[in-house]
C-alpha positions as protocol buffer text, in pm:
chain_id: "A"
residue {
  index: 1
  type: UNK
  ca { x: -14 y: 14 z: 6 }
}
residue {
  index: 2
  type: UNK
  ca { x: 113 y: 350 z: -34 }
}
residue {
  index: 3
  type: UNK
  ca { x: 256 y: 546 z: 218 }
}
residue {
  index: 4
  type: UNK
  ca { x: -25 y: 778 z: 383 }
}
residue {
  index: 5
  type: UNK
  ca { x: -284 y: 565 z: 231 }
}
residue {
  index: 6
  type: UNK
  ca { x: -617 y: 526 z: 404 }
}
residue {
  index: 7
  type: UNK
  ca { x: -629 y: 158 z: 357 }
}
residue {
  index: 8
  type: UNK
  ca { x: -235 y: 122 z: 458 }
}
residue {
  index: 9
  type: UNK
  ca { x: -334 y: 54 z: 828 }
}
residue {
  index: 10
  type: UNK
  ca { x: -621 y: -191 z: 737 }
}
residue {
  index: 11
  type: UNK
  ca { x: -448 y: -399 z: 502 }
}
residue {
  index: 12
  type: UNK
  ca { x: -118 y: -435 z: 725 }
}
residue {
  index: 13
  type: UNK
  ca { x: -363 y: -547 z: 1003 }
}
residue {
  index: 14
  type: UNK
  ca { x: -529 y: -796 z: 758 }
}
residue {
  index: 15
  type: UNK
  ca { x: -166 y: -911 z: 648 }
}
residue {
  index: 16
  type: UNK
  ca { x: -18 y: -967 z: 1001 }
}
residue {
  index: 17
  type: UNK
  ca { x: -340 y: -1104 z: 1130 }
}
residue {
  index: 18
  type: UNK
  ca { x: -362 y: -1449 z: 1288 }
}
residue {
  index: 19
  type: UNK
  ca { x: -441 y: -1622 z: 970 }
}
residue {
  index: 20
  type: UNK
  ca { x: -70 y: -1526 z: 875 }
}
residue {
  index: 21
  type: UNK
  ca { x: 133 y: -1671 z: 1182 }
}
residue {
  index: 22
  type: UNK
  ca { x: -144 y: -1978 z: 1169 }
}
residue {
  index: 23
  type: UNK
  ca { x: -31 y: -2045 z: 828 }
}
residue {
  index: 24
  type: UNK
  ca { x: 332 y: -2091 z: 905 }
}
residue {
  index: 25
  type: UNK
  ca { x: 259 y: -2272 z: 1252 }
}
residue {
  index: 26
  type: UNK
  ca { x: 48 y: -2526 z: 1044 }
}
residue {
  index: 27
  type: UNK
  ca { x: 341 y: -2603 z: 795 }
}
residue {
  index: 28
  type: UNK
  ca { x: 593 y: -2587 z: 1085 }
}
residue {
  index: 29
  type: UNK
  ca { x: 792 y: -2302 z: 961 }
}
residue {
  index: 30
  type: UNK
  ca { x: 974 y: -2028 z: 1172 }
}
residue {
  index: 31
  type: UNK
  ca { x: 886 y: -1672 z: 1082 }
}
residue {
  index: 32
  type: UNK
  ca { x: 925 y: -1286 z: 1155 }
}
residue {
  index: 33
  type: UNK
  ca { x: 711 y: -1033 z: 1083 }
}
residue {
  index: 34
  type: UNK
  ca { x: 844 y: -667 z: 1014 }
}
residue {
  index: 35
  type: UNK
  ca { x: 643 y: -349 z: 906 }
}
residue {
  index: 36
  type: UNK
  ca { x: 706 y: -425 z: 521 }
}
residue {
  index: 37
  type: UNK
  ca { x: 897 y: -771 z: 514 }
}
residue {
  index: 38
  type: UNK
  ca { x: 825 y: -1138 z: 622 }
}
residue {
  index: 39
  type: UNK
  ca { x: 1099 y: -1381 z: 658 }
}
residue {
  index: 40
  type: UNK
  ca { x: 1027 y: -1753 z: 675 }
}
residue {
  index: 41
  type: UNK
  ca { x: 1290 y: -1996 z: 743 }
}
residue {
  index: 42
  type: UNK
  ca { x: 1346 y: -2349 z: 869 }
}
residue {
  index: 43
  type: UNK
  ca { x: 1641 y: -2612 z: 886 }
}
residue {
  index: 44
  type: UNK
  ca { x: 1648 y: -2957 z: 820 }
}
residue {
  index: 45
  type: UNK
  ca { x: 1906 y: -3237 z: 748 }
}
residue {
  index: 46
  type: UNK
  ca { x: 2037 y: -3279 z: 400 }
}
residue {
  index: 47
  type: UNK
  ca { x: 1858 y: -3602 z: 365 }
}
residue {
  index: 48
  type: UNK
  ca { x: 1518 y: -3414 z: 434 }
}
residue {
  index: 49
  type: UNK
  ca { x: 1565 y: -3105 z: 217 }
}
residue {
  index: 50
  type: UNK
  ca { x: 1336 y: -3243 z: -33 }
}
residue {
  index: 51
  type: UNK
  ca { x: 1014 y: -3285 z: 255 }
}
residue {
  index: 52
  type: UNK
  ca { x: 1155 y: -2912 z: 377 }
}
residue {
  index: 53
  type: UNK
  ca { x: 1126 y: -2753 z: 23 }
}
residue {
  index: 54
  type: UNK
  ca { x: 785 y: -2923 z: -12 }
}
residue {
  index: 55
  type: UNK
  ca { x: 667 y: -2772 z: 328 }
}
residue {
  index: 56
  type: UNK
  ca { x: 817 y: -2428 z: 230 }
}
residue {
  index: 57
  type: UNK
  ca { x: 632 y: -2450 z: -101 }
}
residue {
  index: 58
  type: UNK
  ca { x: 317 y: -2552 z: 56 }
}
residue {
  index: 59
  type: UNK
  ca { x: 325 y: -2258 z: 265 }
}
residue {
  index: 60
  type: UNK
  ca { x: 392 y: -2018 z: 23 }
}
residue {
  index: 61
  type: UNK
  ca { x: 120 y: -2116 z: -200 }
}
residue {
  index: 62
  type: UNK
  ca { x: -135 y: -2118 z: 108 }
}
residue {
  index: 63
  type: UNK
  ca { x: 15 y: -1747 z: 206 }
}
residue {
  index: 64
  type: UNK
  ca { x: -52 y: -1645 z: -170 }
}
residue {
  index: 65
  type: UNK
  ca { x: -409 y: -1776 z: -156 }
}
residue {
  index: 66
  type: UNK
  ca { x: -457 y: -1594 z: 180 }
}
residue {
  index: 67
  type: UNK
  ca { x: -329 y: -1276 z: 78 }
}
residue {
  index: 68
  type: UNK
  ca { x: -509 y: -1266 z: -249 }
}
residue {
  index: 69
  type: UNK
  ca { x: -855 y: -1317 z: -84 }
}
residue {
  index: 70
  type: UNK
  ca { x: -758 y: -972 z: 129 }
}
residue {
  index: 71
  type: UNK
  ca { x: -638 y: -812 z: -154 }
}
residue {
  index: 72
  type: UNK
  ca { x: -940 y: -880 z: -398 }
}
residue {
  index: 73
  type: UNK
  ca { x: -1211 y: -876 z: -109 }
}
């Protein structure tokens, strides 16, 4: 959202609501939410990397769907 926009605070609240953190927790992904950025991370043994990549991909897909419903609703 543009700085100073009336929707800025509303969109920020929607973005950081519990749904976002619930999605990270559902997929077992650690995260940090910042004012204009989100970091997600995790770790695994090398042999478990494919499973981790799958979890990260699923998490990103679910977040994208969630954010799209906020923006377009």
